[in-house]
C-alpha positions in Angstrom: -25.2 -14.9 -32.5 -21.8 -13.1 -33.9 -19.6 -14.7 -35.9 -16.2 -16.2 -33.9 -12.9 -14.8 -35.3 -11.9 -18.7 -34.5 -14.0 -21.6 -34.3 -11.8 -25.1 -33.8 -14.7 -28.1 -34.5 -13.7 -30.9 -32.8 -10.0 -30.7 -33.2 -7.6 -34.7 -32.6 -4.4 -35.0 -32.7 -2.0 -38.4 -31.8 1.7 -38.9 -31.9 1.7 -42.7 -31.5 0.1 -43.8 -28.7 -0.1 -40.5 -27.1 -3.5 -38.2 -28.0 -3.1 -34.9 -27.2 -5.8 -33.4 -28.5 -9.4 -34.8 -28.1 -12.3 -34.0 -29.8 -11.6 -30.2 -29.0 -14.1 -27.9 -30.1 -13.9 -23.8 -29.3 -15.2 -20.5 -30.4 -12.9 -17.1 -30.0 -15.4 -13.9 -29.9 -13.6 -10.9 -32.0 -12.5 -8.5 -30.4 -11.8 -10.0 -27.2 -8.7 -11.2 -25.1 -9.3 -15.4 -24.7 -7.1 -17.4 -22.2 -6.1 -20.5 -22.5 -4.6 -22.6 -19.1 -4.4 -26.8 -18.5 -1.5 -28.4 -16.8 1.6 -29.2 -18.9 0.6 -31.9 -21.5 -2.8 -30.6 -21.6 -2.5 -29.8 -25.5 -2.3 -26.3 -25.2 0.8 -25.6 -27.4 -0.6 -28.7 -30.1 -3.7 -27.6 -30.1 -1.7 -23.7 -31.0 0.6 -25.2 -33.2 -2.9 -26.8 -35.4 -4.2 -23.2 -35.5 -0.7 -21.6 -36.3 0.0 -24.8 -39.1 2.8 -26.5 -37.1 1.1 -29.5 -36.8 -2.1 -31.0 -39.2 -4.7 -32.6 -37.2 -5.7 -35.9 -37.6 -9.7 -34.9 -37.9 -12.0 -31.7 -37.5 -12.2 -28.6 -38.5 -10.7 -24.9 -38.3 -13.3 -22.2 -39.3 -11.6 -18.4 -38.9 -14.5 -15.4 -38.8 -16.8 -17.6 -40.0 -15.9 -19.7 -43.2 -13.9 -22.8 -43.1 -10.5 -22.6 -43.2 -7.4 -25.4 -44.3 -4.2 -24.2 -42.5 -1.8 -26.9 -44.0 1.4 -24.4 -42.4 2.8 -21.3 -41.4 2.4 -19.6 -44.1 -1.5 -20.0 -44.6 -2.3 -18.9 -41.1 -0.2 -15.5 -41.8 -2.6 -15.7 -45.2 -5.2 -16.0 -42.7 -4.5 -12.9 -40.5 -3.0 -15.4 -37.5 0.2 -14.3 -36.3 2.1 -15.8 -33.2 4.1 -14.5 -30.7 6.3 -17.4 -29.3 7.5 -18.0 -25.4 11.4 -18.2 -27.1 11.2 -15.1 -29.6 12.0 -15.6 -33.3 14.6 -13.0 -34.1 18.3 -12.3 -35.7 20.5 -11.1 -32.9 22.7 -9.8 -35.1 20.0 -7.8 -37.3 18.5 -4.6 -36.9 14.5 -4.4 -35.5 13.7 -3.2 -39.4 15.3 -6.3 -41.2 13.3 -8.6 -38.7 9.9 -7.3 -39.1 10.8 -7.9 -42.9 12.6 -10.8 -42.6 10.2 -13.8 -45.1 8.0 -11.0 -46.2 10.4 -8.7 -48.7 8.4 -7.5 -51.6 11.0 -8.8 -54.6 14.6 -9.1 -54.8 15.7 -5.8 -54.0 15.9 -4.9 -50.3 15.4 -1.5 -49.9 12.3 -1.1 -51.1 10.6 -3.2 -48.7 12.8 -1.8 -46.0 11.7 1.6 -47.0 8.1 0.9 -46.8 8.6 -1.1 -43.7 10.0 1.7 -42.0 6.9 4.0 -42.8 4.2 0.8 -41.7 6.4 0.6 -38.6 5.9 4.3 -38.0 1.8 4.0 -37.8 1.9 1.1 -35.9 4.1 2.2 -33.2 1.6 5.3 -33.5 -1.7 3.5 -33.5 -0.3 1.1 -30.6 1.9 2.8 -28.6 4.4 0.0 -29.7 7.5 2.5 -30.1 11.0 1.1 -31.0 13.9 2.1 -32.9 13.6 0.5 -36.0 17.6 1.0 -36.9 18.6 -1.0 -33.3 20.4 -4.1 -33.3 17.8 -7.4 -31.7 20.7 -7.6 -29.6 21.0 -3.9 -27.9 17.4 -4.3 -27.1 16.2 -5.7 -24.2 13.2 -8.6 -23.6 10.4 -5.9 -23.6 11.5 -4.1 -26.8 12.2 -7.8 -28.1 8.6 -8.9 -27.5 7.6 -5.5 -29.2 9.6 -6.6 -32.4 7.5 -9.6 -32.4 4.4 -8.0 -31.8 5.2 -5.6 -34.6 6.3 -8.6 -37.1 2.7 -9.9 -36.6 0.6 -6.7 -37.1 3.1 -6.0 -40.2 1.9 -9.2 -42.1 -1.8 -7.9 -41.1 -2.7 -10.1 -38.5 -6.2 -9.6 -36.9 -5.5 -13.0 -34.4 -2.7 -12.9 -32.1 -1.7 -16.0 -30.2 1.0 -14.9 -27.2 2.6 -17.9 -26.1 3.0 -17.4 -21.9 4.2 -13.9 -23.1 5.5 -12.5 -19.5 8.0 -15.2 -18.6 11.3 -12.5 -19.2 9.5 -9.4 -18.4 9.5 -6.9 -15.1 6.5 -6.3 -13.6 6.6 -3.0 -15.4 7.3 -4.0 -18.4 4.5 -6.6 -17.9 2.1 -4.0 -17.3 3.2 -2.2 -20.3 2.4 -5.5 -22.3 -1.1 -6.0 -21.2 -1.6 -2.4 -21.4 -0.8 -3.1 -25.6 -3.1 -5.9 -25.5 -5.9 -3.8 -24.4 -5.2 -1.6 -27.1 -5.3 -3.9 -29.6 -8.1 -5.6 -28.4 -10.1 -1.7 -28.3 -9.0 -1.7 -32.3 -10.3 -5.2 -33.1 -7.6 -7.8 -32.9 -8.5 -10.7 -31.3 -6.0 -12.1 -29.0 -5.5 -15.9 -27.8 -3.0 -15.5 -24.4 -1.3 -19.1 -23.4 -0.5 -18.5 -19.8 0.3 -20.6 -16.6 -0.2 -17.3 -14.6 -3.5 -17.0 -13.2 -3.5 -13.5 -12.0 -2.4 -12.3 -15.6 -5.6 -14.4 -16.4 -8.3 -12.8 -13.9 -6.3 -9.6 -15.3 -6.2 -9.6 -19.1 -8.5 -11.7 -20.0 -12.4 -11.6 -20.9 -13.0 -14.9 -21.5 -10.8 -18.3 -20.8 -10.7 -22.0 -21.3 -9.4 -24.6 -19.6 -8.3 -27.7 -20.6 -7.3 -31.0 -18.8 -5.6 -34.0 -20.5 -6.5 -33.2 -24.4 -9.6 -32.0 -23.7 -11.6 -28.7 -23.0 -13.3 -29.1 -19.6 -14.9 -25.9 -19.4 -15.0 -22.5 -21.0 -16.5 -19.6 -18.1 -16.7 -15.7 -18.5 -13.3 -14.6 -16.4 -15.9 -12.2 -14.4 -17.4 -14.8 -13.2 -14.6 -17.1 -11.6 -11.7 -17.4 -9.8 -8.4 -18.5 -9.2 -9.0 -21.0 -7.2 -11.8 -22.1 -9.7 -9.8 -21.9 -12.4 -6.8 -24.3 -10.2 -9.2 -26.9 -9.9 -10.7 -27.2 -12.9 -7.1 -27.4 -14.3 -5.6 -30.4 -12.3 -8.8 -31.7 -11.2 -8.7 -31.6 -7.9 -8.4 -28.9 -4.7 -4.8 -26.2 -5.0 -2.8 -24.4 -2.6 -2.4 -20.9 -4.3 0.0 -20.0 -1.6 3.3 -21.2 -0.4 2.5 -23.2 2.9 5.6 -22.6 5.2 6.6 -21.6 8.3 8.8 -18.8 9.3 12.4 -20.0 9.0 15.2 -20.6 11.7 18.5 -19.6 10.4 21.4 -21.6 11.5 25.6 -21.5 10.6 26.3 -19.8 7.3 26.5 -22.8 4.5 28.0 -20.3 1.6 29.4 -17.6 1.5 30.3 -15.3 -1.9 32.9 -12.3 -1.0 33.6 -10.1 -4.4 32.4 -12.7 -7.2 33.1 -12.1 -10.6 32.1 -13.9 -14.0 33.5 -12.9 -17.5 31.6 -14.6 -20.1 32.9 -16.1 -23.5 33.1 -12.9 -25.4 35.2 -11.2 -22.3 32.3 -9.3 -21.1 32.1 -9.0 -17.0 28.7 -10.4 -16.0 28.8 -10.7 -12.2 30.7 -7.4 -11.2 32.2 -8.4 -7.8 29.2 -9.7 -5.3 29.1 -10.6 -2.1 26.2 -13.3 -0.7 25.8 -15.6 2.6 23.2 -18.3 2.9 22.6 -20.0 5.7 21.5 -23.2 6.5 17.4 -23.3 7.1 16.8 -20.4 4.6 16.1 -19.9 1.1 17.8 -16.7 -0.3 15.9 -15.6 -3.6 18.1 -13.8 -6.2 15.5 -11.5 -8.7 16.2 -10.2 -11.4 15.3 -9.5 -15.3 17.2 -12.5 -16.8 20.3 -11.8 -18.5 21.6 -9.8 -15.4 24.3 -11.7 -14.1 22.0 -14.4 -12.0 22.6 -17.7 -14.8 26.6 -16.4 -14.6 26.1 -17.1 -10.3 24.8 -20.3 -10.8 26.8 -21.4 -13.3 29.6 -20.6 -11.3 28.7 -22.1 -8.1 27.4 -25.3 -9.8 30.7 -26.0 -11.6 29.9 -24.9 -15.4 32.1 -22.0 -15.5 34.9 -20.2 -14.2 35.2 -17.6 -11.6 37.0 -15.3 -9.7 36.5 -14.1 -5.8 35.8 -16.1 -2.8 33.5 -18.9 -2.7 32.8 -20.8 1.1 30.7 -23.7 1.6 30.7 -25.1 5.2 33.2 -23.2 5.8 35.9 -24.5 3.3 37.3 -22.6 -0.3 35.5 -23.4 -3.5 37.6 -23.9 -6.2 36.6 -21.8 -9.0 38.8 -22.5 -11.7 41.2 -25.1 -13.4 41.1 -28.6 -11.8 38.4 -28.9 -9.2 35.7 -26.7 -10.3 33.8 -28.6 -12.2 30.6 -30.2 -11.5 31.5 -33.6 -10.2 33.6 -31.5 -7.4 30.4 -29.7 -6.8 28.8 -33.0 -6.0 31.1 -33.9 -4.1 31.0 -31.0 -2.5 26.9 -32.1 -1.3 26.1 -29.0 -3.8 23.2 -29.9 -6.0 21.9 -28.1 -9.1 18.6 -27.7 -11.0 19.6 -25.5 -13.8 17.8 -22.8 -16.1 17.4 -24.7 -18.5 15.8 -28.4 -18.2 16.7 -29.4 -21.6 20.4 -28.3 -22.7 21.7 -28.4 -19.0 19.4 -30.9 -16.8 18.6 -33.7 -19.3 19.6 -35.8 -22.4 16.8 -35.1 -24.7 17.2 -38.5 -26.4 18.6 -41.2 -23.1 15.9 -42.8 -21.2 14.2 -41.3 -18.2 16.1 -44.0 -15.9 19.2 -43.1 -17.5 18.6 -39.1 -16.6 18.1 -40.4 -13.0 21.9 -41.3 -12.8 23.0 -37.9 -14.7 25.8 -36.7 -13.2 25.3 -39.2 -10.3 26.3 -42.7 -12.4 30.0 -43.0 -9.8 27.6 -43.2 -7.0 28.4 -47.3 -5.4 24.8 -47.6 -5.5 24.6 -47.8 -8.9 27.4 -49.6 -9.6 28.0 -53.5 -10.0 31.4 -53.6 -10.3 33.3 -52.0 -13.0 29.9 -51.9 -14.5 26.5 -50.0 -14.3 23.7 -51.5 -12.1 21.5 -50.8 -14.6 18.5 -52.7 -12.3 19.1 -51.0 -9.2 19.0 -47.9 -11.0 15.9 -48.6 -12.9 14.5 -49.6 -9.3 15.4 -45.9 -7.9 14.0 -44.3 -10.9 10.5 -45.7 -10.0 10.2 -44.6 -6.6 11.1 -41.4 -8.2 8.8 -41.0 -10.3 6.2 -42.3 -7.9 6.9 -40.0 -5.0 7.4 -37.0 -7.8 4.0 -37.6 -10.0 6.0 -38.1 -13.0 3.6 -39.0 -15.6 3.7 -40.9 -17.5 5.4 -43.6 -14.7 7.5 -45.2 -17.6 11.1 -45.1 -16.6 11.8 -46.6 -20.1 10.5 -43.4 -21.9 13.0 -40.6 -23.5 13.3 -37.8 -21.8 11.6 -35.5 -25.2 8.9 -37.9 -25.3 7.6 -35.9 -21.2 6.0 -32.5 -20.9 7.7 -30.0 -20.0 7.0 -30.1 -16.2 7.9 -33.9 -16.0 10.9 -32.8 -17.4 11.2 -30.7 -14.4 10.3 -32.9 -11.8 12.5 -35.4 -13.0 15.4 -33.1 -12.6 14.1 -31.5 -9.5 13.8 -35.8 -8.4 17.1 -36.4 -9.0 18.8 -33.2 -7.1 16.3 -32.9 -3.8 16.7 -36.8 -3.1 20.7 -36.6 -2.7 20.0 -34.5 0.5 22.5 -31.8 -1.0 23.7 -29.2 2.0 23.0 -26.7 -0.8 20.4 -26.4 -3.3 21.1 -24.0 -6.3 18.1 -24.1 -8.5 17.6 -21.5 -11.5 13.8 -20.5 -12.2 12.2 -24.3 -10.5 8.8 -23.3 -12.6 9.4 -22.6 -15.6 6.6 -23.3 -17.7 5.4 -25.5 -15.4 1.4 -26.2 -14.5 -0.5 -25.2 -11.3 -0.7 -28.9 -9.8 3.5 -29.2 -10.5 4.5 -25.7 -9.4 2.5 -26.4 -5.8 4.3 -30.2 -5.7 7.8 -28.6 -6.3 7.5 -25.5 -4.1 6.7 -27.9 -1.4 10.1 -30.3 -1.7 11.9 -27.2 -2.0 10.8 -25.7 1.4 10.7 -29.4 2.8 14.8 -29.3 2.1 14.9 -25.3 3.9 13.1 -27.2 6.9 15.8 -30.1 6.9 18.1 -27.6 7.8 20.0 -26.7 3.6 20.5 -23.9 2.5 18.9 -22.9 -1.2 19.7 -20.4 -3.5 17.0 -19.9 -5.8 17.2 -17.7 -8.7 13.3 -17.0 -10.5 12.4 -13.8 -13.1 9.1 -14.8 -11.1 8.4 -12.2 -8.4 5.0 -14.2 -7.3 7.8 -17.1 -7.1 10.3 -15.3 -5.2 7.5 -13.9 -2.7 6.4 -17.3 -1.7 9.5 -18.8 -1.5 12.4 -16.4 -0.3 12.5 -15.8 3.2 15.6 -13.3 2.1 15.3 -11.6 -0.9 18.3 -10.2 -3.0 18.0 -8.6 -6.3 20.4 -8.7 -9.4 21.2 -6.1 -12.0 23.8 -5.5 -14.7 25.9 -8.3 -12.3 26.0 -6.5 -9.3 23.5 -6.6 -6.0 21.1 -3.9 -6.3 20.0 -4.7 -2.2 18.6 -6.6 -0.4 15.2 -7.2 1.4 12.8 -9.1 3.5 9.5 -10.2 1.7 7.6 -8.7 4.2 9.1 -5.6 3.9 8.9 -5.0 0.3 6.8 -4.8 -2.5 6.8 -6.1 -6.4 6.6 -2.1 -7.1 9.8 -1.3 -5.4 11.2 -5.3 -6.5 10.4 -4.0 -10.0 12.3 -0.5 -9.8 15.4 -2.2 -8.7 15.4 -4.8 -11.2 15.8 -2.3 -13.9 18.4 -0.5 -12.0 16.8 2.0 -10.1 18.8 1.5 -6.3 18.0 2.6 -1.9 15.6 5.0 -1.0 14.9 5.7 -4.7 13.2 2.5 -5.1 
């Protein structure tokens, strides 16, 4: 048998009473793309963090290329030929590409020799793997697709033969994602071994040779990708059959709920992020905003949610919405029956050190149902939390657990439960299933569609085109702060929207 590039034997890891990995064994063949999928909290990230030296296993062994290897930290992982490309890039924004490549791998105290050496090596790597990027460009001046290339080049510069990629297409356009997978196949052809962590079953089917499935801290199956299907993988992940498409009837749009005219938003640096857009969302419909992250979608949600000031005209249920000054905050928005599921659940949707039952009241703590005179009625709040935890299948079902101790998908369920259960007239929802497993995706999608079917208006922002096509009744594409156009889902395709997301509008797209 071929010696595995990676072999993990009996890996177990616990965090207090929670067992993240339980007796996991896995073999990854050299020169292959090996996918790892599983629900949130299944233990995928913990397992890869052990392999990359972020955590030390409680028991078990790591073998690299047939040799038992101790990996106490990331430096040891790099020395063993392992590189990792994180979901959130680890780049210094005001450094150049070249400076980021050598950061932490300098040769001695003088930078110029290191930079000269890296420049030559970078050109060779770029030519060999089609990873062309300007070495003198600053990171904050290049797009996310190029930044991802820099992360891969960093690993290759450190002579990595094994690459771990964590949710690598989360912020890429369809064209950029296709280019990434062409690069990965080129790396595979050159003998590199790639471990791909993703929750996108389509990507697993298209990109991998083998896929391993984890559930509740254990490895449940490893199969050849050519011998399985998305439906089978989804069932292995969650232990039941999962509907992989959004099940919804055609929308029945009613009166306008949200009307936006000439909305402009400027950021803290004086840069105009939203440039005079017009939009309407009606009762009983979902308007999806497609676009690569960083093109004004976040600022649009923040203004409508009362987190940022703007200029222009916005009406909700026919009445003007304050865009600056007093009356333009989140509390005022909630009083107007606007609910907001923010894009970043950890920074904007939760207080991570607070209990789940405290987070359920976040922003709604003035509700009379949660009050007892001048004090909070904690008993009523905890009872309400128990009801939401049961309805939204939050795991573990423990309202006393701090938000930081839930997996990402269950953190998202807490936020979605809090906002949707307020019965809003308008739901603002950003990246509803980012980093969320297939079972939770199905559930969250059902809740959003149910709200629409109750006659509510939904403004959805997502970088996932598959999600936009599945949920939206109309699609608007944003690029550089402007609306490039609107389409009906059944009258367009991913290629056309991808071109619009890249700034090519109208007939050209």
